[in-house]
C-alpha positions in Angstrom: 0.0 0.0 0.0 2.8 2.4 0.9 4.7 1.6 -2.3 1.6 2.5 -4.4 1.3 5.8 -2.7 5.0 6.5 -3.2 4.7 5.7 -6.9 1.6 7.9 -7.2 3.3 10.8 -5.5 6.4 10.4 -7.7 4.3 10.4 -10.9 2.4 13.5 -9.6 5.7 15.3 -8.9 7.0 14.4 -12.4 3.8 15.8 -14.0 4.1 19.0 -12.0 7.7 19.5 -13.2 6.8 18.9 -16.8 3.9 21.4 -16.5 6.2 24.1 -15.0 8.7 23.7 -17.8 5.9 23.9 -20.4 4.5 27.1 -18.9 8.0 28.7 -18.7 8.7 27.9 -22.4 5.4 29.2 -23.4 5.9 32.5 -21.5 9.4 33.0 -22.9 8.5 32.4 -26.5 6.9 35.8 -27.1 8.2 39.2 -26.3 5.2 41.4 -25.9 5.3 45.1 -25.8 4.7 46.5 -22.4 3.1 49.9 -21.7 2.7 51.3 -18.2 0.0 53.7 -17.3 1.1 56.5 -15.1 -1.5 56.2 -12.4 -2.3 58.8 -9.8 -2.5 56.8 -6.6 -6.1 56.4 -5.7 -7.3 54.9 -2.4 -10.9 53.9 -1.7 -12.4 52.3 1.4 -15.1 49.7 1.8 -16.2 48.2 5.1 -12.8 48.9 6.8 -10.7 47.7 3.8 -8.6 50.4 2.1 -7.7 49.5 -1.5 -5.1 51.5 -3.5 -4.3 51.1 -7.2 -0.5 51.6 -7.4 -0.2 51.2 -11.2 -1.3 49.4 -14.4 0.7 47.5 -17.0 -0.7 46.4 -20.4 0.9 43.8 -22.6 -0.3 42.2 -25.9 -1.7 38.7 -25.4 -2.7 37.9 -29.0 -4.4 39.7 -32.0 -7.6 40.3 -30.1 -6.7 40.3 -26.5 -4.4 42.1 -24.0 -3.1 41.4 -20.5 -3.9 44.0 -17.9 -1.9 43.8 -14.7 -3.1 46.0 -11.8 -0.7 46.6 -8.9 -2.8 46.9 -5.7 -2.4 47.4 -2.0 -5.1 46.3 0.4 -5.1 47.4 4.1 -7.3 45.9 6.7 -8.4 48.4 9.3 -11.1 46.3 10.8 -10.8 44.7 14.3 -11.0 41.2 12.7 -9.3 39.3 10.0 -10.6 39.4 6.4 -10.2 37.3 3.3 -9.0 39.6 0.5 -9.4 37.3 -2.5 -8.8 37.7 -6.2 -12.4 36.4 -6.8 -13.6 39.7 -5.3 -11.8 41.7 -8.1 -13.1 42.0 -11.6 -12.3 44.1 -14.6 -15.4 45.6 -16.4 -15.4 47.0 -19.9 -17.6 49.8 -21.3 -20.3 47.4 -22.4 -20.5 46.1 -18.8 -18.9 42.7 -19.4 -16.9 41.6 -16.4 -13.7 39.6 -16.6 -12.2 37.5 -13.8 -8.5 37.3 -13.0 -6.2 34.8 -14.7 -3.5 32.6 -13.2 -1.9 32.1 -16.7 0.2 35.2 -16.4 3.1 35.9 -14.1 2.5 38.6 -11.6 4.5 40.3 -8.9 3.5 39.2 -5.4 0.4 37.5 -4.4 -2.7 39.7 -3.9 -5.0 37.7 -1.7 -5.5 35.5 1.3 -6.1 36.1 5.0 -5.3 39.6 6.1 -5.0 40.2 9.8 -6.3 43.3 11.5 -3.9 46.3 10.9 -2.0 44.5 8.1 -1.6 45.2 4.4 -0.6 43.3 1.3 0.6 44.4 -2.1 0.7 42.6 -5.4 -0.5 42.4 -8.9 -3.6 40.8 -10.4 -3.8 40.0 -14.1 -6.7 39.9 -16.5 -6.9 38.7 -20.1 -9.4 41.1 -21.8 -10.3 42.3 -25.3 -8.2 45.2 -26.7 -10.0 48.3 -25.4 -8.8 51.5 -23.8 -11.2 51.9 -20.9 -12.0 49.5 -18.0 -13.1 49.7 -14.4 -11.5 47.6 -11.7 -14.3 46.6 -9.3 -13.7 45.3 -5.7 -16.8 43.6 -4.2 -17.3 42.7 -0.6 -19.6 39.7 -1.0 -20.1 39.1 2.7 -20.8 42.6 4.0 -22.0 44.1 0.7 -20.9 46.9 -1.4 -18.4 47.7 -4.2 -15.7 50.2 -5.0 -14.8 51.1 -8.6 -11.5 52.4 -10.0 -11.7 53.8 -13.6 -8.7 52.7 -15.7 -7.8 54.5 -18.9 -5.3 52.3 -20.6 -2.5 53.5 -22.9 
C-alpha cells in the first residue's frame, strides 16, 4: 500500500515538473510590448478595507486580447481578520462585461488570502481582456455588501 502511494506521488511530482517547464517555455516564446499607465494613486475604502491602485501595466496577449496587470495594496483596518481574495476583483469594460482574473500570467507578489487586522498586502492581479482602452477595476465585498470602482484609462 505504501509503495503504491509513493509511486503515485512520484508520478504526480514528475507531472508538475513537466507542467512548470511547459509554462515557462510558453511564456518565454513571445516578447510582448509593455506599456505602463502612469497612475495617480487612488485609495478607496469599503467596510474597513482600504484598496489602493498603485499602477497598471498592459501587454499584448494575441491579436484580439491584451493582458492588464493591476498593482494593488489592500489594508485591513477592521478589528477582525478578512479574506481579501482575487475572486472579489473583476475588470469591467464599457459594455458592462466583467472579466475575472487569470492565473496564466506571471504577476509580482500574491494579492489575496487572509489579512490580519492592521496588516496590508501588495501585489499584482492579471486579467486577459479584449483590446480596449477603458476599463473599471471593481472590488466587491460579497459578505458585508458593497463595491468600490476604480476607472482605468489604458494607454
